[in-house]
C-alpha positions as CSV (number, residue, x, y, z in Angstrom):
1,M,172.8,195.7,-33.2
2,R,170.3,197.3,-30.8
3,V,171.6,199.8,-28.2
4,A,169.6,201.3,-25.3
5,I,170.6,204.5,-23.6
6,S,168.9,205.4,-20.4
7,S,167.0,208.7,-20.7
8,D,164.3,210.6,-18.9
9,D,163.9,213.3,-21.6
10,K,165.0,211.7,-24.9
11,K,168.0,214.1,-25.1
12,S,170.3,213.4,-22.2
13,T,171.6,210.3,-20.5
14,S,169.9,209.7,-17.2
15,Y,172.3,209.3,-14.4
16,Q,171.3,206.1,-12.7
17,L,170.0,203.2,-14.9
18,S,167.8,201.8,-12.2
19,N,165.9,205.0,-11.9
20,A,165.5,205.8,-15.6
21,K,162.0,206.6,-16.9
22,G,162.9,205.0,-20.2
23,F,165.4,204.4,-23.0
24,M,166.3,205.8,-26.4
25,I,166.7,202.7,-28.5
26,Y,169.1,202.8,-31.5
27,D,169.5,200.3,-34.2
28,I,173.1,200.5,-35.4
29,D,174.4,198.9,-38.5
30,E,177.9,199.2,-40.1
31,E,178.9,201.9,-37.6
32,Q,175.8,204.1,-38.4
33,V,172.5,204.7,-36.5
34,R,169.8,203.4,-38.8
35,N,166.7,203.8,-36.5
36,Q,165.8,205.3,-33.2
37,F,162.8,205.4,-30.9
38,Y,161.9,206.0,-27.2
39,R,160.8,203.2,-25.0
40,C,159.1,204.4,-21.8
41,F,158.5,202.4,-18.7
42,S,155.1,204.1,-18.3
43,T,153.7,202.1,-21.2
44,P,151.5,199.1,-20.1
45,E,154.0,196.6,-21.3
46,Y,156.8,197.9,-19.1
47,S,154.9,199.7,-16.4
48,R,156.3,199.8,-12.9
49,N,154.1,200.4,-9.9
50,S,155.2,201.7,-6.5
51,R,155.0,198.2,-5.0
52,E,157.4,196.8,-7.6
53,L,159.8,199.7,-7.0
54,E,160.0,198.9,-3.3
55,K,161.8,195.7,-4.3
56,F,165.0,196.2,-6.1
57,N,164.9,192.7,-7.6
58,Q,161.5,193.4,-9.2
59,N,162.8,196.6,-10.7
60,T,165.8,194.8,-12.0
61,H,163.6,192.2,-13.7
62,Q,161.4,195.0,-15.3
63,I,164.6,196.7,-16.6
64,I,165.9,193.5,-18.1
65,K,162.4,192.7,-19.6
66,A,162.4,196.1,-21.3
67,L,165.9,195.5,-22.7
68,L,165.8,191.8,-23.8
69,D,165.8,192.8,-27.5
70,C,168.9,195.0,-27.0
71,D,172.6,194.0,-27.2
72,T,174.0,196.8,-25.2
73,V,172.8,199.3,-22.6
74,I,174.5,202.6,-21.8
75,A,174.1,204.8,-18.7
76,C,176.1,207.2,-16.6
77,E,175.9,204.8,-13.6
78,I,174.8,201.1,-13.3
79,D,175.1,199.4,-10.0
80,K,177.0,196.1,-9.8
81,E,174.0,193.9,-9.1
82,L,172.1,195.3,-12.2
83,T,175.3,195.0,-14.3
84,D,175.7,191.4,-13.3
85,E,172.0,190.6,-14.1
86,L,172.2,192.4,-17.5
87,N,175.4,190.5,-18.4
88,R,173.8,187.2,-17.4
89,A,170.9,188.1,-19.8
90,G,173.5,188.6,-22.6
91,I,173.3,192.4,-22.5
92,E,176.6,194.3,-22.5
93,T,176.8,197.3,-20.2
94,Y,178.6,200.6,-20.8
95,V,179.0,203.3,-18.2
96,T,179.9,206.7,-19.7
97,E,180.2,210.4,-18.8
98,E,178.7,211.4,-22.1
99,K,175.4,213.2,-21.4
100,D,174.2,213.8,-24.9
101,I,172.5,210.6,-26.0
102,S,172.8,211.4,-29.7
103,K,176.6,211.9,-29.2
104,A,176.8,208.7,-27.1
105,S,175.0,206.6,-29.8
106,E,177.3,208.0,-32.5
107,L,180.4,207.4,-30.4
108,Y,179.2,203.8,-29.6
109,A,178.5,203.2,-33.3
110,S,182.0,204.3,-34.3
111,R,183.5,202.3,-31.4
112,K,184.8,205.5,-29.7
113,L,182.6,205.6,-26.6
114,D,184.8,205.6,-23.5
115,N,183.5,203.0,-21.0
116,K,184.4,203.9,-17.4
117,Q,183.2,200.5,-16.3
118,K,185.6,198.7,-18.7
119,L,188.4,200.9,-17.5
120,G,188.2,199.6,-14.0
121,Y,186.1,202.2,-12.2
122,Q,184.2,201.0,-9.2
123,H,180.4,201.5,-9.2
124,N,178.1,200.9,-6.2
């Protein structure tokens, strides 16, 4: 299973998924993190220019494109439109208050990550 956690600094969870600079990607197997790497939007494959960022829909497609090989994405906040698009692409979304990405990945792997979104919290 591959999990992406939004991050701007490779250490903490970025607050809003749609504004993240990149993702820490974790390969999780049998409740353990097996591999990890950082995927940055500034790489040519996933680059976003200012014209694309002006259109939310374009930004949404870039995020989904960057996450197509992932099963799950975790962030502190994910707006409803992006959540719906990710879910349609087969990517599960988790919204958490956990700021430490290493801790969030371990909690997810052990199935102990609290998911505010699944608990019925409203997100704009």
